[in-house]
C-alpha positions as CSV (number, residue, x, y, z in Angstrom):
1,X,291.5,124.7,150.8
2,X,290.3,126.3,147.7
3,X,287.7,123.6,147.4
4,X,286.3,124.5,150.7
5,X,286.3,128.0,150.2
6,X,284.5,127.8,146.9
7,X,282.0,125.5,148.4
8,X,280.9,127.7,151.3
9,X,279.2,130.4,148.9
10,X,277.4,127.8,146.8
11,X,275.9,126.2,149.8
12,X,274.9,129.4,151.4
13,X,273.5,131.2,148.3
14,X,270.2,129.5,148.5
15,X,269.3,130.2,152.4
16,X,270.6,133.9,151.8
17,X,268.2,134.3,148.9
18,X,265.4,132.8,150.8
19,X,266.2,134.9,154.0
20,X,266.5,138.0,151.6
21,X,263.0,137.4,150.4
22,X,261.5,136.6,153.9
23,X,262.8,139.9,155.1
24,X,261.5,142.2,152.4
25,X,259.1,143.4,155.0
26,X,261.6,143.8,157.8
27,X,261.1,146.9,160.0
28,X,257.5,147.5,158.7
29,X,256.1,147.5,162.4
30,X,258.6,150.1,163.3
31,X,257.9,152.5,160.4
32,X,254.1,152.2,160.8
33,X,254.4,153.3,164.2
34,X,256.7,156.0,163.3
35,X,254.1,157.1,160.5
36,X,251.5,157.2,163.1
37,X,253.7,159.2,165.3
38,X,254.6,161.7,162.5
39,X,250.8,161.9,161.5
40,X,249.4,161.8,165.2
41,X,247.6,165.3,164.4
42,X,247.3,165.1,160.6
43,X,245.5,161.9,160.3
44,X,242.9,162.5,163.2
45,X,242.3,166.0,161.7
46,X,241.5,164.5,158.3
47,X,239.3,161.8,159.8
48,X,237.5,164.1,162.2
49,X,237.0,166.7,159.5
50,X,235.5,164.2,157.0
51,X,233.3,162.6,159.7
52,X,232.0,166.1,160.8
53,X,231.4,167.2,157.1
54,X,229.1,164.3,156.9
55,X,227.2,164.9,160.2
56,X,226.7,168.6,159.3
57,X,224.6,167.8,156.4
58,X,222.1,165.6,158.3
59,X,219.8,168.4,159.1
60,X,220.0,169.5,155.3
61,X,219.2,166.1,154.1
62,X,216.1,166.0,156.3
63,X,215.0,169.3,154.7
64,X,215.5,167.7,151.2
65,X,213.0,164.9,152.1
66,X,209.8,166.5,153.4
67,X,206.9,164.3,154.7
68,X,204.5,166.2,152.3
69,X,203.9,164.1,149.1
70,X,203.6,167.1,146.9
71,X,206.7,168.9,148.3
72,X,208.7,165.6,148.0
73,X,207.7,165.1,144.4
74,X,208.7,168.7,143.5
75,X,212.1,168.0,145.4
76,X,212.6,164.9,143.4
77,X,212.0,167.0,140.3
78,X,214.5,169.7,141.4
79,X,217.2,167.3,142.4
80,X,216.8,165.2,139.2
81,X,218.1,168.1,136.9
82,X,221.3,167.6,135.2
83,X,223.3,170.1,137.0
84,X,222.4,168.7,140.4
85,X,222.9,165.0,139.3
86,X,226.4,166.1,138.1
87,X,227.1,167.6,141.4
88,X,225.8,164.9,143.7
89,X,225.0,161.4,142.7
90,X,222.9,158.9,140.6
91,X,219.3,159.7,140.2
92,X,218.4,156.1,141.7
93,X,218.7,157.5,145.0
94,X,215.4,159.8,144.4
95,X,213.4,156.5,143.8
96,X,213.1,156.2,147.5
97,X,213.7,159.7,148.8
98,X,214.2,159.6,152.6
99,X,216.4,161.8,154.6
100,X,219.0,159.0,154.7
101,X,219.0,158.4,150.9
102,X,219.1,162.3,150.3
103,X,222.2,162.3,152.6
104,X,224.0,159.6,150.6
105,X,223.1,161.3,147.3
106,X,224.6,164.6,148.5
107,X,227.6,163.4,150.7
108,X,228.9,160.0,149.4
109,X,230.7,161.5,146.4
110,X,232.2,164.5,148.3
111,X,233.2,162.0,151.2
112,X,234.9,160.0,148.4
113,X,237.2,163.1,147.3
114,X,238.0,163.9,151.1
115,X,239.0,160.2,151.7
116,X,240.9,160.0,148.3
117,X,242.9,163.2,149.2
118,X,243.6,161.9,152.7
119,X,245.0,158.5,151.2
120,X,247.1,160.2,148.4
121,X,248.6,162.6,150.7
122,X,249.5,160.2,153.3
123,X,251.0,157.6,151.0
124,X,253.1,160.3,149.1
125,X,254.3,161.9,152.5
126,X,255.6,158.7,153.8
127,X,257.3,157.3,150.5
128,X,258.2,159.8,147.7
129,X,258.4,162.9,150.0
130,X,260.7,161.1,152.4
131,X,262.8,160.0,149.3
132,X,263.1,163.5,147.9
133,X,264.2,164.8,151.3
134,X,266.7,162.1,151.7
135,X,265.1,160.8,154.8
136,X,264.3,157.3,153.0
137,X,268.0,156.7,152.3
138,X,268.9,157.1,156.0
139,X,266.2,154.9,157.1
140,X,266.9,152.1,154.7
141,X,270.6,152.1,155.9
142,X,269.2,150.2,159.0
143,X,267.4,146.9,159.0
144,X,264.5,147.9,156.7
145,X,263.2,145.5,153.9
146,X,262.7,146.8,150.3
147,X,259.1,147.0,150.7
148,X,258.7,148.0,154.5
149,X,258.4,151.8,153.6
150,X,255.4,151.4,151.1
151,X,253.8,148.8,153.4
152,X,253.9,151.2,156.4
153,X,252.6,154.0,154.4
154,X,249.8,151.9,153.0
155,X,249.0,150.6,156.5
156,X,248.7,154.2,157.8
157,X,246.4,155.1,155.0
158,X,244.2,152.1,155.4
159,X,244.0,152.5,159.3
160,X,242.7,155.9,158.8
161,X,240.2,154.9,156.2
162,X,239.0,152.0,158.4
163,X,238.6,154.3,161.5
164,X,236.5,156.8,159.4
165,X,234.2,154.2,158.1
166,X,233.7,152.7,161.5
167,X,232.9,156.2,163.0
168,X,230.4,156.7,160.1
169,X,228.8,153.4,160.6
170,X,228.5,153.9,164.5
171,X,227.3,157.5,164.4
172,X,224.7,157.7,161.4
173,X,222.0,155.6,163.1
174,X,222.3,157.6,166.5
175,X,221.7,160.7,164.7
176,X,217.9,160.2,164.4
177,X,218.1,160.7,160.5
178,X,214.9,158.9,159.2
179,X,215.8,155.8,157.2
180,X,219.5,155.4,158.4
181,X,219.4,151.7,159.3
182,X,222.4,150.1,161.0
183,X,223.1,148.0,157.8
184,X,222.9,151.0,155.6
185,X,225.2,152.9,157.9
186,X,227.8,150.1,157.8
187,X,227.7,150.1,154.2
188,X,228.1,153.9,153.9
189,X,231.1,153.6,156.1
190,X,232.5,150.7,154.2
191,X,232.1,152.7,151.0
192,X,234.4,155.5,152.3
193,X,236.9,152.8,153.4
194,X,237.0,151.1,150.2
195,X,237.4,154.2,148.0
196,X,240.2,155.3,150.4
197,X,242.0,152.2,149.8
198,X,241.6,152.5,146.1
199,X,243.3,155.9,145.9
200,X,246.1,154.8,148.3
201,X,246.9,152.1,145.7
202,X,246.8,154.6,143.1
203,X,249.3,156.8,145.1
204,X,251.4,153.5,145.6
205,X,251.7,153.3,141.8
206,X,252.5,157.2,141.1
207,X,255.1,157.5,143.7
208,X,257.1,154.9,141.7
209,X,256.9,157.1,138.3
210,X,258.4,160.4,139.2
211,X,261.5,161.6,141.6
212,X,259.5,164.5,142.7
213,X,256.5,164.3,145.5
214,X,254.7,167.2,143.8
215,X,254.6,165.4,140.6
216,X,253.4,162.0,141.9
217,X,250.9,163.9,144.2
218,X,249.6,165.7,140.9
219,X,249.3,162.4,139.1
220,X,247.3,160.7,141.8
221,X,245.1,163.6,142.4
222,X,244.5,163.8,138.6
223,X,243.3,160.3,138.7
224,X,240.9,161.5,141.6
225,X,239.5,164.4,139.5
226,X,239.0,162.2,136.5
227,X,237.2,159.8,138.5
228,X,234.7,162.5,139.8
229,X,234.4,163.8,136.4
230,X,233.6,160.5,134.8
231,X,231.1,159.9,137.7
232,X,229.5,163.1,137.0
233,X,229.3,162.6,133.3
234,X,227.9,159.0,133.8
235,X,225.1,160.3,136.1
236,X,224.0,162.9,133.7
237,X,224.3,160.9,130.3
238,X,225.8,157.5,129.7
239,X,225.8,155.4,132.8
240,X,228.8,153.3,131.5
241,X,230.9,156.3,132.2
242,X,230.1,155.9,136.0
243,X,231.1,152.4,136.0
244,X,234.7,153.5,134.9
245,X,235.0,155.4,138.2
246,X,235.8,154.2,141.5
247,X,233.6,156.9,142.9
248,X,230.8,155.6,140.8
249,X,231.2,152.3,142.1
250,X,231.0,153.4,145.6
251,X,227.9,155.6,145.0
252,X,226.2,152.6,143.3
253,X,226.4,150.6,146.5
254,X,223.1,152.6,147.2
255,X,223.2,152.8,151.0
256,X,219.7,153.3,152.7
257,X,218.0,152.3,149.3
258,X,219.1,148.9,148.0
259,X,222.1,148.4,150.1
260,X,224.3,146.6,147.4
261,X,227.6,145.4,148.7
262,X,228.9,143.8,145.5
263,X,230.1,147.2,144.1
264,X,232.8,147.2,146.8
265,X,234.5,144.2,145.4
266,X,235.8,145.7,142.2
267,X,237.0,148.7,144.4
268,X,238.8,146.2,146.7
269,X,240.3,144.2,143.6
270,X,241.5,147.5,142.1
271,X,243.1,148.7,145.4
272,X,244.9,145.2,145.6
273,X,246.0,145.1,142.1
274,X,247.2,148.9,142.1
275,X,249.2,148.2,145.5
276,X,250.6,144.9,144.0
277,X,251.8,147.2,140.9
278,X,253.4,149.6,143.2
279,X,255.3,147.0,144.8
280,X,256.5,145.5,141.5
281,X,257.4,148.9,140.1
282,X,259.4,149.6,143.3
283,X,261.9,146.9,142.6
284,X,262.6,148.4,139.1
285,X,264.0,151.6,140.3
286,X,266.6,153.1,142.7
287,X,265.8,154.9,145.9
288,X,265.2,158.4,145.1
289,X,264.9,157.9,141.3
290,X,261.5,157.3,139.4
291,X,260.6,154.9,136.7
292,X,259.9,157.6,134.1
293,X,263.0,159.2,132.9
294,X,263.6,163.0,133.8
295,X,262.7,165.2,130.7
296,X,265.7,166.8,129.0
297,X,265.6,170.5,129.4
298,X,266.6,173.1,126.8
299,X,270.4,173.4,126.0
300,X,270.4,176.9,127.7
301,X,267.9,178.4,130.2
302,X,265.6,181.2,129.1
303,X,266.4,184.8,130.3
304,X,263.4,184.5,132.9
305,X,265.0,181.6,134.6
306,X,268.2,183.4,135.4
307,X,266.1,185.6,137.8
308,X,264.6,184.6,141.1
309,X,260.9,185.5,140.1
310,X,261.1,183.7,136.7
311,X,262.6,180.6,138.4
312,X,259.7,180.7,141.2
313,X,257.1,181.0,138.7
314,X,258.7,178.0,136.8
315,X,258.5,176.0,140.1
316,X,254.8,176.9,140.7
317,X,253.4,176.6,137.3
318,X,252.4,173.0,137.5
319,X,250.2,173.8,140.7
320,X,249.0,177.0,139.2
321,X,247.6,174.9,135.9
322,X,246.0,172.3,138.1
323,X,244.3,174.9,140.5
324,X,243.2,177.1,137.5
325,X,241.5,174.2,135.7
326,X,239.9,173.0,139.0
327,X,238.5,176.4,140.0
328,X,237.3,177.2,136.5
329,X,235.3,173.9,136.4
330,X,233.9,174.2,140.1
331,X,232.8,177.7,139.1
332,X,231.1,176.6,136.0
333,X,229.5,173.8,137.9
334,X,228.0,176.0,140.6
335,X,227.1,178.7,137.9
336,X,225.1,176.1,135.8
337,X,222.5,176.0,138.7
338,X,222.1,179.5,139.4
339,X,219.1,179.8,137.2
340,X,217.5,177.1,139.2
341,X,218.1,178.3,142.8
342,X,214.6,179.6,143.4
343,X,213.1,176.2,142.4
344,X,215.8,174.1,144.3
345,X,215.3,176.0,147.5
346,X,211.7,176.9,147.7
347,X,210.9,174.3,150.2
348,X,214.0,174.8,152.2
349,X,213.1,177.8,154.5
350,X,216.1,177.3,156.7
351,X,218.6,177.2,153.9
352,X,217.0,180.2,152.3
353,X,217.2,182.2,155.3
354,X,220.7,181.2,155.9
355,X,221.7,182.1,152.5
356,X,219.5,185.3,152.3
357,X,221.5,186.8,155.2
358,X,224.1,187.9,152.7
359,X,221.2,190.3,151.2
360,X,220.1,190.9,147.7
361,X,218.1,188.5,145.7
362,X,218.3,184.8,146.4
363,X,220.4,184.3,143.1
364,X,222.8,187.0,144.2
365,X,223.0,185.6,147.7
366,X,223.5,182.1,146.5
367,X,226.4,183.5,144.3
368,X,228.0,185.1,147.0
369,X,228.0,182.0,149.2
370,X,229.5,180.0,146.4
371,X,232.3,182.8,146.0
372,X,233.3,182.0,149.5
373,X,233.8,178.4,148.6
374,X,235.8,179.4,145.4
375,X,238.0,181.8,147.5
376,X,238.7,179.1,150.1
377,X,239.7,176.6,147.4
378,X,242.0,179.5,145.9
379,X,243.4,179.9,149.2
380,X,244.8,176.4,149.4
381,X,246.9,177.2,146.4
382,X,248.1,180.3,148.1
383,X,249.1,178.1,151.3
384,X,250.9,175.5,149.1
385,X,252.9,178.0,147.1
386,X,253.9,180.2,150.2
387,X,255.1,177.1,151.9
388,X,257.2,176.0,149.0
389,X,260.2,177.9,150.3
390,X,260.0,175.7,153.4
391,X,260.3,172.4,151.3
392,X,263.1,173.9,149.3
393,X,264.9,174.7,152.7
394,X,264.5,171.3,154.3
395,X,265.8,169.6,151.0
396,X,268.8,171.6,151.0
397,X,268.4,173.4,147.8
398,X,268.3,176.8,149.4
399,X,271.7,177.1,150.8
400,X,273.6,176.8,147.6
401,X,271.5,179.7,146.1
402,X,272.0,182.0,149.2
403,X,275.8,181.3,149.0
404,X,275.7,183.5,145.9
405,X,274.9,187.1,145.6
406,X,270.9,186.3,146.0
407,X,269.5,187.8,149.2
408,X,267.1,186.1,151.5
409,X,264.5,188.6,151.0
410,X,264.6,188.4,147.3
411,X,264.5,184.7,147.2
412,X,261.5,184.4,149.5
413,X,259.9,187.5,147.9
414,X,260.0,185.8,144.5
415,X,258.0,182.9,145.9
416,X,255.5,185.2,147.6
417,X,254.9,187.2,144.4
418,X,254.1,183.9,142.6
419,X,251.9,182.5,145.6
420,X,250.1,185.8,146.1
421,X,249.8,186.9,142.3
422,X,249.0,183.2,141.1
423,X,246.5,182.9,144.0
424,X,244.6,186.1,142.8
425,X,244.7,184.9,139.1
426,X,243.2,181.4,140.2
427,X,240.6,183.2,142.3
428,X,239.6,185.2,139.3
429,X,239.5,182.2,137.0
430,X,237.0,180.6,139.4
431,X,234.9,183.8,139.6
432,X,235.0,183.8,135.6
433,X,233.6,180.2,135.4
434,X,230.9,181.1,138.0
435,X,230.0,184.3,136.2
436,X,230.0,182.7,132.6
437,X,227.8,179.8,133.5
438,X,225.6,181.6,135.9
439,X,225.0,184.4,133.2
440,X,224.1,181.5,130.8
441,X,221.9,179.8,133.4
442,X,220.2,182.9,134.9
443,X,219.9,184.9,131.7
444,X,221.7,187.9,133.2
445,X,224.8,189.0,131.5
446,X,225.8,191.4,134.2
447,X,226.5,188.6,136.5
448,X,230.0,188.0,134.7
449,X,231.1,191.5,135.7
450,X,229.6,191.4,139.2
451,X,230.9,187.9,140.1
452,X,234.6,189.0,138.8
453,X,234.3,192.0,141.2
454,X,233.0,189.5,143.9
455,X,236.1,187.4,143.4
456,X,238.5,190.3,143.3
457,X,237.1,191.5,146.5
458,X,238.5,188.1,148.2
459,X,242.0,188.9,147.3
460,X,242.9,190.7,150.4
461,X,241.6,187.7,152.4
462,X,244.0,185.4,150.4
463,X,246.8,187.7,151.0
464,X,246.4,187.4,154.7
465,X,246.1,183.8,154.3
466,X,249.6,183.7,152.6
467,X,251.0,186.2,155.1
468,X,250.2,183.8,157.9
469,X,252.0,181.1,156.1
470,X,255.0,183.3,155.6
471,X,254.9,184.6,159.2
472,X,255.1,180.6,160.4
473,X,257.9,180.1,157.8
474,X,259.9,183.0,159.1
475,X,259.6,182.5,162.8
476,X,258.2,179.1,163.4
477,X,259.2,176.9,160.5
478,X,258.5,173.6,162.1
479,X,254.9,174.8,162.7
480,X,254.0,175.8,159.1
481,X,251.3,173.2,159.1
482,X,249.3,175.5,161.0
483,X,248.9,177.6,158.1
484,X,246.2,175.3,156.8
485,X,244.1,176.2,159.8
486,X,243.2,179.5,158.0
487,X,241.3,178.2,155.0
488,X,239.8,175.2,156.9
489,X,238.4,177.5,159.6
490,X,237.2,180.1,157.1
491,X,235.3,177.3,155.3
492,X,233.7,176.0,158.4
493,X,232.7,179.2,159.9
494,X,231.7,181.0,156.5
495,X,230.0,178.3,154.7
496,X,228.7,175.7,157.3
497,X,228.2,178.4,159.8
498,X,225.2,179.9,158.1
499,X,223.5,176.5,158.0
500,X,224.5,175.7,161.6
501,X,223.5,179.1,162.8
502,X,227.0,179.6,164.6
503,X,227.6,182.8,166.3
504,X,228.6,185.8,164.2
505,X,231.7,186.4,166.1
506,X,233.3,183.3,165.0
507,X,233.2,184.5,161.6
508,X,234.9,187.7,162.5
509,X,238.0,185.6,163.4
510,X,238.5,184.8,159.8
511,X,239.8,186.9,157.3
512,X,237.1,185.8,154.8
513,X,234.5,186.8,157.4
514,X,235.5,190.6,156.7
515,X,235.1,190.5,152.9
516,X,231.8,192.2,151.5
517,X,229.6,189.5,150.1
518,X,229.2,190.8,146.6
519,X,227.1,190.9,144.7
520,X,224.3,190.6,147.3
521,X,226.0,193.2,149.8
522,X,227.3,196.6,149.1
523,X,230.9,197.3,148.4
524,X,232.9,198.4,151.5
525,X,236.5,199.6,150.9
526,X,237.4,199.9,154.7
527,X,237.7,196.1,155.5
528,X,239.5,195.4,152.3
529,X,242.0,198.1,152.8
530,X,242.5,196.9,156.5
531,X,243.0,193.2,155.2
532,X,245.6,194.4,152.7
533,X,247.5,196.2,155.5
534,X,247.3,193.2,157.8
535,X,248.6,191.1,154.9
536,X,251.5,193.4,154.3
537,X,252.3,193.3,158.0
538,X,252.5,189.7,158.2
539,X,254.6,189.5,154.9
540,X,257.2,192.0,156.4
541,X,257.1,190.3,159.7
542,X,257.7,186.8,158.1
543,X,260.6,187.9,155.8
544,X,262.2,189.7,158.8
545,X,262.0,186.4,160.6
546,X,263.5,184.2,158.0
547,X,266.6,186.7,157.8
548,X,267.3,186.6,161.3
549,X,267.2,182.6,161.6
550,X,269.5,179.8,160.7
551,X,268.6,177.7,157.8
552,X,267.0,174.3,158.7
553,X,268.5,171.7,156.4
554,X,267.5,168.6,158.3
């Protein structure tokens, strides 16, 4: 009897191992459909926003490539400046300046950033974020293979990138853009798809490294930022630096100029290698854990960490550091071209008129327009920080805290102080970068103080943005994603609205539309005071709602 019993496991061991290997992807289809169901609004919004962002620049690209040979030569000289090349793309696009090539030079790099963001956030949301919230452990208790979750996340990101590429390829030839051939449009769309796949692969690696979704998102977005920085440095200086960047590879496909398909190959190869590395690393860790060991803390907490505000600041400091560096760099990049604004826009009558609506000189008007962009980016920090209490709540970390003597108002208030105060500091750092670089470029030292004041004027609009997030958190916690509509709408109607000549009343619906556009316009205290009161009312209402509802610890 013992012989028969011992023989059964030995004969069945090999089939079991083969069956286990063949079922590593079991449940992928169901998880993929579930990911699409969860992101039925998020992913289409990303794709549509990136698509419209490109189409909104068609008219501007046409103006950048005038038919007059002299004007065209002047435009080439303007666009070939170091600051413009760092912000846009390689100079080779100017060798055959057409509206289509101008569109690629202006938009391909920014499109790569948007698709990279979409891919990173999608992969992290359906892998590490689910593990952190214990959803993954529940899912894996069913018939789900080891690699099913990552595969479904990558498939969702790949599908969104493919849809974006097809939309761009189909739409650009129909816009009437001079030089927009079908082959070039197909390459333009393919470049977006491939760069999105690259950063989906990067996210597949980073989600294996840390146990925290915010940390792995920061790692992947750091790679995205470094790729853009390498591209910018290479386009201005040594070309070899651009070849170290996936964004540089995509821009060197030169759609509508040379139509080189081969630079897509290293991008595809990197995407495959990164995804394979993600799969390999996932087998070397437990669910919920990361490859990198958690850093040991101090033997005893500092005095600040024993208080709600100090602990909230500690939780937000990584996000604050990242946004501070990004805004400082963004402001400096725009400030470096303030001295050349007159030459850059001398042949763009529509753009000059749109910017001049703010009043003041052209340099002041351009600076006030850039300040809107800086303020909108700073508001993204405010939304992310103001919604951190929601992630803490769903992760189950709030209930033990509130079981002590800590009140709900004090707990959520500490996060609000970190969000609104940190957002204001991030905004001022962006204004400082713009002012310092702008003063050096334009030779006007007064711009530093003027632009710091312009940045501070946008603080009440940031507080309103945070107030909307708190209101949703307090009364409709499952709808907190709607808070992102405030900065998105503010950017569309405030920045693109000037170029698209949208009705003025649309801008009045945004908190950013009521801020005096310093330094071009006069300082008006009334709208700033009203925005502050609205922000205070939203915060009080949101905190009241949180105090009255039950915790959601799903």
